[in-house]
C-alpha positions in Angstrom: -23.0 -27.2 -0.8 -23.5 -25.1 2.4 -25.7 -22.2 0.5 -25.1 -18.5 2.3 -27.7 -15.8 2.1 -25.5 -12.4 3.0 -26.8 -8.9 4.4 -24.4 -6.4 4.1 -24.1 -3.5 6.9 -21.4 -0.6 6.7 -21.4 3.1 8.1 -20.0 4.1 5.0 -19.7 3.0 1.0 -16.0 1.8 1.4 -16.9 -0.2 4.2 -19.1 -1.8 1.9 -17.3 -2.0 -0.9 -14.2 -3.2 0.7 -15.8 -5.8 3.1 -14.4 -9.7 2.6 -16.9 -11.6 4.1 -18.0 -13.3 0.9 -14.6 -14.7 0.9 -14.3 -15.2 3.6 -17.6 -17.9 3.8 -16.4 -19.1 0.8 -14.1 -21.9 0.4 -11.0 -21.7 -1.2 -10.3 -21.8 -4.7 -10.1 -25.2 -6.7 -6.7 -25.5 -7.8 -8.3 -27.2 -11.0 -8.5 -23.6 -11.9 -5.3 -22.4 -10.4 -6.7 -18.6 -11.6 -6.9 -19.1 -15.4 -9.7 -17.2 -17.2 -9.2 -17.6 -21.0 -12.5 -20.4 -20.3 -14.7 -16.8 -19.3 -15.9 -16.0 -22.6 -18.5 -12.6 -23.3 -22.1 -13.1 -23.8 -25.1 -11.3 -23.9 -27.2 -10.4 -22.1 -30.2 -8.1 -21.1 -31.1 -6.1 -17.9 -35.2 -6.1 -16.6 -36.2 -2.6 -18.4 -35.6 -4.6 -21.1 -37.8 -7.8 -19.9 -40.8 -6.2 -17.7 -41.4 -3.6 -21.0 -40.2 -0.6 -18.6 -40.2 2.0 -22.1 -39.1 4.8 -19.8 -36.0 3.5 -18.9 -34.9 2.1 -22.3 -34.4 6.3 -23.5 -31.9 6.9 -21.0 -29.3 4.5 -22.2 -30.4 4.4 -26.2 
């Protein structure tokens, strides 16, 4: 398994968002998945401002 760390730089946001470098450095999708996303289930998540106790940011989102 190869691990890539990538820094993307572009002249504008469009160039940054629409870059294809991630798909170029990764292997093709396994036929096992066959574009089937039924195994993906929603879950819970948290943000760093909840974990690190930054209450000032919490007021903006609640």
